[in-house]
C-alpha positions as CSV (number, residue, x, y, z in Angstrom):
1,M,-15.6,-8.3,-0.9
2,E,-16.8,-8.1,2.9
3,Q,-17.4,-4.9,4.2
4,Y,-15.9,-3.6,7.7
5,K,-16.7,-0.6,9.9
6,I,-13.9,1.0,12.1
7,Q,-13.8,4.8,13.9
8,H,-10.3,4.8,14.4
9,L,-6.9,4.1,12.7
10,Y,-3.4,4.8,13.3
11,K,-0.2,5.4,11.5
12,Y,3.0,4.8,13.0
13,R,5.8,7.3,11.8
14,K,9.3,7.9,12.3
15,I,11.0,11.4,12.8
16,N,12.3,11.5,9.2
17,D,13.6,15.2,7.9
18,V,16.3,14.1,5.6
19,P,16.1,15.0,2.7
20,I,12.7,16.2,3.2
21,D,11.2,17.0,6.5
22,W,8.1,14.7,6.4
23,T,7.5,15.1,10.2
24,K,6.8,19.0,9.4
25,N,5.0,18.6,6.0
26,I,2.3,16.2,8.0
27,F,1.6,18.4,10.5
28,A,1.9,22.1,8.9
29,K,1.2,21.2,5.4
30,R,-1.4,18.1,6.6
31,E,0.3,15.9,3.8
32,L,0.4,12.0,3.7
33,Y,2.4,10.1,1.0
34,F,0.4,7.4,-0.9
35,A,2.7,4.5,-2.0
36,S,3.1,2.3,-4.8
37,R,2.7,-1.4,-3.9
38,N,6.4,-1.9,-5.4
39,Q,7.6,0.4,-2.5
40,F,6.7,-2.2,0.3
41,N,9.3,-3.9,2.4
42,D,7.8,-7.2,2.0
43,P,8.4,-8.9,-1.6
44,F,5.3,-10.8,-0.8
45,D,3.0,-7.8,-0.4
46,C,0.5,-7.6,-3.2
47,R,2.2,-11.1,-4.8
48,S,-0.2,-13.3,-6.3
49,S,-0.4,-16.4,-8.6
50,F,-1.9,-16.3,-12.0
51,E,-3.8,-18.6,-13.9
52,F,-6.0,-18.0,-17.0
53,E,-8.6,-20.9,-17.1
54,G,-12.3,-21.1,-17.7
55,T,-15.2,-22.5,-19.3
56,P,-16.3,-21.5,-22.8
57,A,-19.1,-19.5,-21.3
58,E,-16.6,-17.8,-18.8
59,Q,-14.1,-17.1,-21.7
60,D,-16.8,-15.5,-23.8
61,S,-18.0,-13.2,-21.0
62,Y,-14.5,-12.3,-20.1
63,F,-13.4,-11.2,-23.7
64,R,-16.9,-9.6,-24.3
65,N,-16.7,-7.3,-21.2
66,V,-12.7,-6.6,-22.4
67,V,-14.2,-5.6,-25.7
68,A,-17.1,-3.6,-24.3
69,A,-14.8,-1.7,-22.3
70,R,-12.9,-0.3,-24.9
71,A,-15.8,0.2,-27.2
72,I,-17.7,3.3,-27.9
73,N,-21.1,3.5,-29.5
74,W,-20.5,0.0,-30.7
75,S,-23.2,-2.7,-31.4
76,P,-23.5,-5.8,-29.6
77,T,-23.1,-7.6,-32.9
78,K,-19.8,-5.8,-33.3
79,I,-18.9,-6.1,-29.7
80,R,-19.4,-10.1,-30.2
81,N,-17.6,-10.3,-33.2
82,E,-14.3,-8.5,-31.9
83,A,-14.5,-10.7,-28.8
84,S,-14.5,-14.0,-31.2
85,K,-11.4,-12.4,-32.7
86,L,-9.9,-11.6,-29.1
87,R,-10.5,-15.4,-27.8
88,L,-8.9,-16.9,-31.3
89,K,-5.9,-14.6,-30.5
90,A,-5.7,-16.2,-26.7
91,R,-5.5,-19.4,-28.2
92,T,-3.1,-19.0,-30.9
93,D,-0.8,-16.5,-29.5
94,P,1.7,-18.3,-26.8
95,Y,2.3,-15.1,-24.9
96,F,-1.4,-13.8,-24.4
97,K,-1.3,-15.1,-21.0
98,E,1.6,-13.4,-20.1
99,K,0.4,-10.4,-21.8
100,V,-2.8,-10.3,-19.8
101,E,-0.9,-10.9,-16.5
102,R,1.4,-8.0,-17.0
103,G,-1.4,-5.6,-18.1
104,I,-3.4,-6.7,-14.8
105,F,-0.2,-6.2,-12.5
106,N,0.9,-3.0,-14.3
107,S,-2.6,-1.6,-13.5
108,M,-2.4,-2.4,-9.9
109,N,1.0,-0.3,-9.7
110,K,-1.0,2.7,-10.6
111,I,-3.0,2.6,-7.1
112,G,-2.0,5.0,-4.3
113,I,-1.8,2.8,-1.2
114,F,-1.7,4.5,2.4
115,S,-1.5,1.7,5.1
116,L,-2.9,2.2,8.6
117,S,-3.6,-0.1,11.9
118,E,-6.4,-0.7,14.2
119,V,-4.0,-0.7,17.5
120,N,-2.0,1.8,18.8
121,D,0.2,0.2,21.3
122,D,2.0,-2.9,19.4
123,I,5.5,-3.1,20.5
124,L,6.8,-4.6,17.4
125,M,5.3,-1.7,15.4
126,W,6.6,1.0,17.3
127,S,9.9,-0.9,17.0
128,H,9.7,-1.4,13.2
129,Y,8.2,1.7,12.1
130,S,8.5,4.4,14.5
131,D,12.3,4.3,14.8
132,S,12.6,1.9,17.9
133,H,9.8,3.9,20.2
134,K,11.6,7.1,19.3
135,G,8.8,8.3,16.8
136,Y,5.1,8.8,16.8
137,C,1.9,7.7,16.0
138,L,-1.3,9.3,14.4
139,E,-4.6,8.7,15.5
140,F,-7.4,9.4,12.3
141,I,-11.2,9.1,12.8
142,D,-13.9,8.3,10.8
143,D,-16.2,11.6,10.3
144,N,-18.4,9.6,7.4
145,T,-17.8,12.6,5.3
146,H,-14.6,12.0,3.4
147,F,-12.7,9.5,1.7
148,F,-10.3,8.7,4.5
149,V,-11.0,6.2,7.6
150,S,-14.5,5.6,6.2
151,R,-13.1,4.1,2.9
152,A,-10.2,1.9,4.2
153,Q,-10.4,-1.9,3.6
154,K,-9.2,-4.3,6.0
155,V,-6.0,-6.4,4.8
156,I,-6.5,-10.1,4.7
157,Y,-3.9,-12.9,5.7
158,R,-3.3,-16.2,4.8
159,K,-0.8,-18.6,4.4
160,E,-1.0,-19.5,0.6
161,L,-0.5,-16.8,-2.4
162,P,-4.3,-16.2,-3.8
163,V,-4.7,-17.1,-7.4
164,V,-5.7,-14.4,-9.5
165,N,-8.0,-15.5,-12.6
166,P,-9.3,-12.8,-14.7
167,L,-11.8,-15.5,-16.1
168,R,-13.7,-16.0,-13.1
169,D,-12.6,-13.3,-10.6
170,K,-14.5,-10.2,-10.0
171,E,-13.2,-6.9,-10.3
172,T,-13.6,-6.8,-6.3
173,E,-12.1,-10.2,-6.1
174,R,-8.9,-9.6,-8.1
175,L,-8.6,-5.9,-5.8
176,E,-8.4,-8.1,-2.7
177,K,-6.0,-10.8,-4.3
178,T,-3.6,-8.4,-5.4
179,V,-3.4,-5.2,-3.0
180,L,-5.3,-6.3,-0.1
181,T,-3.7,-9.5,0.8
182,K,-0.5,-10.1,2.9
183,A,1.2,-13.2,4.5
184,K,-0.2,-14.6,8.0
185,N,3.1,-13.5,9.5
186,W,2.1,-9.9,9.3
187,S,-1.4,-10.3,11.0
188,Y,-0.1,-8.6,14.1
189,E,-0.3,-5.6,12.5
190,K,-4.2,-5.4,12.1
191,E,-3.5,-3.4,8.8
192,W,-6.3,-1.5,7.0
193,R,-5.6,0.4,3.4
194,L,-6.7,3.4,1.7
195,L,-6.9,2.8,-2.1
196,D,-6.5,5.7,-4.4
197,F,-7.4,4.8,-8.0
198,E,-7.5,8.6,-9.5
199,K,-4.7,10.2,-8.1
200,G,-2.3,7.2,-7.5
201,P,0.9,7.1,-5.8
202,G,1.8,10.4,-4.4
203,I,1.2,13.2,-1.7
204,Q,-2.3,14.1,-0.8
205,V,-3.5,16.7,1.8
206,F,-6.0,15.5,4.5
207,P,-8.7,17.7,6.1
208,A,-7.5,18.9,9.5
209,R,-10.6,17.5,11.3
210,L,-9.8,13.8,10.5
211,L,-6.4,13.9,12.5
212,K,-7.7,13.8,16.5
213,G,-4.7,12.5,18.3
214,V,-0.8,12.1,18.4
215,I,1.1,9.5,20.4
216,F,4.7,10.1,21.5
217,G,6.9,7.4,21.5
218,A,8.2,6.0,25.0
219,L,11.6,7.1,24.0
220,M,10.8,10.2,22.0
221,P,13.2,13.2,22.8
222,G,11.2,16.1,24.5
223,E,12.6,18.4,21.7
224,E,11.0,16.6,19.2
225,K,7.6,16.5,21.1
226,Q,7.8,20.2,21.1
227,K,8.7,20.4,17.4
228,I,5.4,18.7,16.6
229,K,3.3,20.8,18.9
230,E,4.5,23.8,17.1
231,Y,3.7,22.0,13.7
232,C,0.3,21.4,14.6
233,K,-0.4,25.0,15.4
234,I,0.9,25.9,11.9
235,G,-1.4,23.4,10.3
236,H,-4.3,24.5,12.3
237,L,-4.4,21.0,13.9
238,D,-6.7,20.7,17.2
239,V,-5.4,17.1,18.4
240,Q,-5.0,15.6,21.7
241,F,-1.3,14.7,22.7
242,Y,-0.9,11.1,24.3
243,Q,2.4,9.5,25.7
244,S,3.3,6.2,25.1
245,V,4.8,4.4,28.2
246,L,6.5,1.2,28.9
247,S,4.5,-0.8,31.4
248,N,6.4,-1.8,34.8
249,R,4.3,-4.9,35.0
250,S,4.2,-6.7,31.5
251,Y,5.8,-6.4,28.3
252,S,3.4,-4.0,27.0
253,L,2.8,-0.3,26.5
254,E,0.3,2.3,28.3
255,V,-0.8,5.1,26.3
256,T,-2.1,7.9,28.4
257,K,-3.3,11.7,27.7
258,C,-0.8,14.4,28.1
259,I,-1.7,16.9,30.3
């Protein structure tokens, strides 16, 4: 998997206080929600094809690795014997491929995913994710000391569904195909994803130093801006506030510092 480096990433948000005041919790409690892939709005997101084809050598290697991952203090001979049994089962059980596929994709459901973007001035994302420009956008930075921006991974966009083949894919390739690939239609989002394999989906608290800016939407009500400023004080957040403005010259947004 190719590695990338980026200094700033952005999260578009709407003002959301029903049934939970997420806006207040983000700033006052510094809470972010990591979703499961099943919660995304695009049914093609994290979707892939599946095949279970490989040479005899690739099959031997796969089954040995599967057995070795579960074995505790087993000898190489015992691992090899158990792998042979598993390979025989794969040939005789008509549902074996389906079980492997289900196991792989069920494991992906346990990954917590937090989506961000390279850009802070995309008209479509302000419209879709920030309540038609009435919401806000968070600016996170990479300080090289935390799991956050420095560990974000770039989403890949393509026209065809990726094909997952556990007999030939490395773990990084399988991950890329299952949770880091989207339809090319979404490429304008320039998305990056934070993946959490330990805690999984749910709420996580981020260090105050990682949030460096808040951009107010072009149509965000003044009272909502004031609420966010007060929430930032509660959460001890030292952030720069910005205002998104509709351009008078083109179909674009201008992001300027608030005085």
